[in-house]
Structures are given as C-alpha cells and as structure tokens.
Backbone as a chain_set.jsonl record, in Angstrom:
{"seq": "MAKSMPGRKFVSIGAQCDCERRSFAMSISDISCDGCSAETDRDWRGKGEFVHLRIADSIDINGRILWRKGRRVKIGFFGQLHPVVVEQLGRAAA", "coords": {"N": [[-30.644, 25.087, 22.692], [-29.94, 27.924, 20.714], [-26.996, 29.81, 20.911], [-26.403, 33.309, 20.934], [-24.441, 35.431, 18.973], [-23.023, 38.226, 17.54], [-23.255, 38.097, 13.991], [-22.81, 35.36, 13.853], [-24.158, 32.08, 13.956], [-25.0, 29.61, 16.241], [-26.054, 26.776, 15.662], [-27.622, 23.717, 14.67], [-27.427, 22.581, 11.471], [-28.488, 20.729, 8.708], [-26.501, 19.382, 6.058], [-25.099, 18.611, 2.838], [-22.111, 17.233, 1.736], [-19.661, 17.375, -0.796], [-16.706, 15.885, -1.532], [-13.552, 14.994, -2.59], [-14.512, 13.254, -4.659], [-16.57, 11.951, -3.309], [-19.71, 11.851, -1.615], [-21.458, 12.97, 1.226], [-23.417, 13.152, 4.269], [-23.556, 15.861, 6.623], [-23.334, 17.751, 9.667], [-23.825, 21.092, 10.312], [-22.558, 23.783, 12.217], [-22.13, 26.813, 14.112], [-22.235, 28.892, 12.108], [-21.296, 31.435, 9.824], [-21.014, 34.417, 7.787], [-18.616, 33.93, 6.485], [-17.83, 31.253, 6.845], [-18.016, 27.999, 8.461], [-18.422, 25.563, 11.114], [-18.197, 22.044, 11.108], [-19.402, 18.67, 11.375], [-19.072, 15.161, 10.96], [-19.515, 11.643, 10.304], [-17.305, 10.75, 9.053], [-13.807, 10.363, 8.521], [-11.503, 12.972, 8.141], [-9.002, 13.832, 5.799], [-7.087, 15.856, 5.9], [-6.081, 19.355, 6.343], [-6.975, 21.945, 4.03], [-8.39, 20.608, 2.069], [-10.618, 20.733, -0.677], [-14.004, 21.533, -0.702], [-17.46, 21.078, -1.577], [-20.481, 22.399, -0.576], [-23.891, 21.756, 0.134], [-26.181, 23.396, 1.71], [-28.834, 23.011, 3.909], [-30.524, 22.021, 1.888], [-30.762, 24.057, 0.004], [-28.813, 26.024, -0.441], [-25.867, 26.466, -2.181], [-22.364, 26.309, -1.878], [-18.854, 26.748, -2.199], [-15.81, 25.699, -0.552], [-12.988, 25.37, 1.696], [-11.147, 23.17, 3.838], [-10.064, 24.444, 6.811], [-9.011, 23.744, 9.38], [-8.775, 20.739, 11.223], [-10.064, 18.454, 13.647], [-10.21, 15.41, 14.672], [-13.258, 14.274, 13.784], [-14.374, 16.706, 13.291], [-14.459, 19.812, 11.673], [-13.279, 23.008, 10.486], [-14.564, 25.12, 8.123], [-13.724, 27.308, 5.563], [-15.385, 29.577, 3.546], [-15.412, 30.069, -0.039], [-15.909, 33.058, -1.079], [-18.856, 34.669, 0.224], [-21.642, 34.143, 2.421], [-24.691, 35.898, 2.458], [-25.551, 38.108, 5.126], [-28.276, 38.098, 5.84], [-29.113, 35.628, 4.88], [-27.664, 33.906, 6.581], [-28.884, 34.587, 9.014], [-31.542, 33.684, 8.459], [-31.079, 30.943, 8.174], [-30.31, 30.309, 10.75], [-32.697, 30.876, 12.187], [-34.41, 29.012, 10.978], [-33.341, 26.599, 11.828], [-33.487, 26.664, 14.533]], "CA": [[-30.976, 26.444, 22.363], [-28.866, 28.533, 20.004], [-26.366, 30.958, 21.533], [-26.363, 34.416, 19.983], [-23.235, 36.18, 18.891], [-23.156, 38.969, 16.282], [-22.673, 37.565, 12.787], [-22.626, 33.912, 13.875], [-25.265, 31.281, 14.462], [-24.617, 28.328, 16.798], [-27.216, 25.922, 15.484], [-27.319, 22.489, 13.89], [-28.072, 22.637, 10.161], [-28.097, 19.626, 7.851], [-25.828, 19.726, 4.839], [-24.451, 17.537, 2.065], [-20.75, 17.645, 1.362], [-18.969, 16.625, -1.84], [-15.261, 16.043, -1.279], [-12.764, 13.89, -3.08], [-15.409, 12.354, -5.391], [-17.533, 11.293, -2.417], [-20.77, 12.725, -1.129], [-21.904, 12.487, 2.548], [-24.167, 14.085, 5.102], [-22.833, 16.439, 7.751], [-24.076, 18.72, 10.546], [-23.113, 22.357, 10.381], [-22.827, 24.642, 13.33], [-21.264, 28.011, 14.164], [-22.179, 29.375, 10.694], [-21.194, 32.881, 9.59], [-20.908, 34.754, 6.359], [-17.321, 33.479, 5.933], [-17.534, 29.834, 7.008], [-18.807, 27.264, 9.451], [-17.869, 24.351, 11.664], [-19.006, 20.915, 10.627], [-19.072, 17.373, 11.949], [-19.587, 14.029, 10.183], [-19.0, 10.355, 10.77], [-16.235, 10.468, 8.14], [-12.496, 10.884, 8.903], [-10.958, 13.944, 7.193], [-7.572, 13.534, 5.483], [-6.223, 16.983, 6.304], [-6.595, 20.647, 6.014], [-6.74, 22.345, 2.659], [-9.259, 19.908, 1.17], [-11.685, 21.479, -1.315], [-15.335, 20.93, -0.455], [-18.676, 21.722, -2.096], [-21.541, 22.189, 0.378], [-25.274, 22.11, -0.142], [-26.682, 23.664, 3.018], [-30.312, 23.034, 4.12], [-31.148, 21.688, 0.629], [-31.122, 25.239, -0.764], [-27.664, 26.888, -0.641], [-24.626, 25.789, -2.661], [-21.165, 27.166, -1.749], [-17.596, 26.035, -2.133], [-14.921, 26.129, 0.522], [-11.863, 24.492, 1.968], [-10.934, 22.818, 5.241], [-8.995, 25.3, 7.447], [-8.387, 22.892, 10.347], [-9.592, 19.592, 11.603], [-9.81, 17.788, 14.924], [-11.027, 14.256, 14.586], [-14.317, 14.348, 12.746], [-14.862, 18.081, 13.316], [-13.613, 20.66, 10.827], [-13.633, 24.406, 10.259], [-14.569, 25.364, 6.667], [-13.742, 28.681, 5.074], [-16.105, 29.642, 2.261], [-14.892, 30.886, -1.121], [-16.995, 34.019, -1.147], [-19.579, 34.879, 1.47], [-23.096, 34.095, 2.491], [-25.292, 37.178, 2.867], [-25.947, 38.064, 6.532], [-29.686, 37.74, 5.957], [-29.202, 34.171, 4.733], [-27.171, 33.32, 7.86], [-29.951, 34.759, 9.992], [-32.64, 32.763, 8.123], [-30.676, 29.561, 8.482], [-30.363, 30.215, 12.196], [-34.081, 30.814, 12.609], [-35.031, 27.741, 10.511], [-32.784, 25.456, 12.56], [-33.779, 26.844, 16.005]], "C": [[-29.748, 27.103, 21.731], [-28.305, 29.702, 20.812], [-26.324, 32.091, 20.491], [-25.053, 35.177, 20.108], [-23.332, 36.954, 17.538], [-22.503, 38.316, 15.111], [-22.509, 36.084, 12.757], [-23.886, 33.259, 14.42], [-24.781, 29.91, 14.939], [-25.845, 27.386, 16.812], [-26.768, 24.673, 14.723], [-28.132, 22.54, 12.582], [-27.577, 21.455, 9.352], [-27.466, 20.112, 6.546], [-25.345, 18.468, 4.143], [-23.09, 18.075, 1.616], [-20.221, 16.737, 0.274], [-17.485, 16.96, -1.683], [-14.553, 14.806, -1.792], [-13.638, 12.816, -3.752], [-16.335, 11.501, -4.539], [-18.512, 12.319, -1.939], [-21.283, 12.127, 0.204], [-22.594, 13.583, 3.28], [-23.265, 14.627, 6.184], [-23.768, 17.401, 8.498], [-23.244, 19.945, 10.648], [-23.521, 23.13, 11.574], [-21.93, 25.871, 13.229], [-21.146, 28.607, 12.741], [-22.118, 30.896, 10.712], [-21.164, 33.151, 8.123], [-19.704, 34.16, 5.696], [-17.04, 31.99, 6.039], [-18.388, 29.205, 8.078], [-17.913, 26.176, 10.083], [-18.757, 23.225, 11.22], [-18.498, 19.636, 11.288], [-19.751, 16.291, 11.138], [-19.031, 12.757, 10.753], [-17.802, 9.89, 9.934], [-14.892, 11.061, 8.69], [-11.991, 11.856, 7.794], [-9.478, 13.625, 6.987], [-6.642, 14.66, 5.939], [-6.792, 18.286, 5.985], [-6.236, 20.989, 4.579], [-7.609, 21.645, 1.632], [-10.334, 20.811, 0.61], [-12.978, 20.792, -1.031], [-16.429, 21.752, -1.203], [-19.792, 21.38, -1.107], [-22.879, 22.506, -0.22], [-25.916, 22.167, 1.248], [-28.202, 23.75, 3.005], [-31.046, 22.837, 2.791], [-31.468, 22.95, -0.207], [-29.922, 26.148, -1.099], [-26.455, 26.103, -1.071], [-23.518, 26.791, -2.493], [-19.963, 26.233, -1.684], [-16.739, 26.546, -0.982], [-13.764, 25.2, 0.626], [-11.707, 24.299, 3.439], [-9.772, 23.701, 5.747], [-8.277, 24.566, 8.536], [-9.317, 21.756, 10.673], [-9.146, 19.056, 12.949], [-10.742, 16.631, 14.974], [-12.04, 14.352, 13.466], [-14.966, 15.728, 12.677], [-13.898, 18.927, 12.513], [-14.168, 22.083, 10.834], [-13.503, 24.607, 8.753], [-14.656, 26.807, 6.407], [-14.406, 28.691, 3.727], [-15.285, 30.404, 1.253], [-16.038, 31.848, -1.446], [-17.691, 34.063, 0.194], [-21.055, 34.572, 1.337], [-23.603, 35.47, 2.989], [-25.731, 37.06, 4.309], [-27.429, 37.69, 6.747], [-29.889, 36.254, 5.798], [-28.746, 33.447, 5.983], [-28.232, 33.4, 8.898], [-31.137, 33.822, 9.729], [-32.27, 31.326, 8.409], [-30.747, 29.308, 9.986], [-31.797, 30.054, 12.725], [-34.728, 29.473, 12.206], [-34.567, 26.562, 11.324], [-33.112, 25.508, 14.071], [-35.033, 26.159, 16.436]], "O": [[-28.626, 26.86, 22.175], [-29.073, 30.503, 21.345], [-26.219, 31.827, 19.293], [-24.617, 35.521, 21.207], [-23.689, 36.366, 16.517], [-21.317, 37.993, 15.176], [-22.098, 35.549, 11.727], [-24.587, 33.835, 15.252], [-24.225, 29.137, 14.159], [-26.546, 27.239, 17.814], [-25.654, 24.613, 14.204], [-29.362, 22.542, 12.601], [-26.374, 21.197, 9.308], [-27.866, 21.142, 6.003], [-25.199, 17.41, 4.755], [-22.961, 19.219, 1.18], [-20.301, 15.512, 0.371], [-17.072, 18.119, -1.697], [-14.933, 13.685, -1.452], [-13.517, 11.628, -3.453], [-16.825, 10.462, -4.982], [-18.203, 13.508, -1.861], [-21.512, 10.921, 0.294], [-22.418, 14.767, 2.995], [-22.327, 13.959, 6.621], [-24.829, 17.789, 8.009], [-22.076, 19.875, 11.029], [-24.699, 23.152, 11.933], [-21.069, 25.948, 12.353], [-20.034, 28.795, 12.248], [-22.793, 31.555, 11.503], [-21.274, 32.239, 7.303], [-19.721, 33.899, 4.493], [-16.112, 31.496, 5.398], [-19.362, 29.796, 8.546], [-16.799, 25.923, 9.625], [-19.947, 23.425, 10.979], [-17.341, 19.534, 11.696], [-20.878, 16.472, 10.676], [-18.15, 12.799, 11.612], [-17.338, 8.761, 10.092], [-14.89, 12.152, 9.259], [-12.076, 11.523, 6.612], [-8.795, 13.196, 7.917], [-5.504, 14.396, 6.326], [-7.879, 18.37, 5.413], [-5.323, 20.41, 3.99], [-7.595, 22.013, 0.457], [-10.919, 21.594, 1.358], [-13.052, 19.566, -1.112], [-16.294, 22.958, -1.41], [-20.029, 20.205, -0.826], [-22.995, 23.443, -1.01], [-26.161, 21.138, 1.878], [-28.786, 24.47, 2.194], [-32.101, 23.438, 2.59], [-32.367, 22.905, -1.047], [-30.044, 26.984, -1.995], [-26.055, 25.161, -0.388], [-23.646, 27.952, -2.88], [-20.039, 25.107, -1.193], [-16.914, 27.667, -0.503], [-13.559, 24.341, -0.231], [-12.09, 25.166, 4.224], [-8.672, 23.699, 5.194], [-7.06, 24.705, 8.66], [-10.52, 21.827, 10.417], [-7.985, 19.194, 13.335], [-11.926, 16.791, 15.274], [-11.666, 14.5, 12.303], [-16.015, 15.882, 12.051], [-12.68, 18.794, 12.64], [-15.336, 22.325, 11.139], [-12.462, 24.303, 8.17], [-15.53, 27.496, 6.934], [-14.045, 27.908, 2.849], [-14.529, 31.3, 1.629], [-17.036, 31.44, -2.04], [-17.175, 33.552, 1.188], [-21.642, 34.726, 0.266], [-22.982, 36.097, 3.847], [-26.241, 36.011, 4.702], [-27.772, 37.038, 7.734], [-30.725, 35.661, 6.48], [-29.375, 32.476, 6.401], [-28.488, 32.426, 9.606], [-31.679, 33.233, 10.665], [-33.122, 30.56, 8.861], [-31.18, 28.247, 10.436], [-32.07, 29.218, 13.586], [-35.485, 28.88, 12.975], [-35.321, 25.605, 11.5], [-33.016, 24.501, 14.772], [-35.398, 26.22, 17.61]]}, "num_chains": 1, "name": "protein.A"}
C-alpha cells in the first residue's frame, strides 16, 4: 500500500531508462515533482550520470543521478513534473 506524504508518492512505477548509450527497465518509487528514487538490476557507475526516463510509457523527462547505493539511485529531474501528473501516476500504480 502506498504511503501518503504531501507532494510525494511512494509507489512502484515502471520506467525505461536511457543512460550511457544503453536502455534498461527500472522501477521508480518515491516520485515527486522534482525527482524520484529508482532501482534496477544494473550497477550504476556513479553520481552525476545523465539519464533520460520514460515513465509509465507516457512521460519523458531528463535528469541526473544525485546519489547511489548499490542498485538504488536518487534522480533529480531537469525541470519538474506537474503535481497533477505525480498524483495521477500514484493513483495508476496503487
């Protein structure tokens, strides 16, 4: 069940990530207007990597890795997702 916190959605959302000329699936959680957490079966090289995300087969946004711990990362978006979009993603994934 998703936890509720103003401006954030703790849900699992499917996404596709393009990074360093590779494309792979990932699971996004803790999504907000400014960024998200993500996990994949791929090892990340370090923070600062540029990424392009396609979230839920409908939203494209660029970002960069802010921190990593194993196969989990925090991604900061370049720009923002509208709060209504974050809410819709949370409802669709719940």
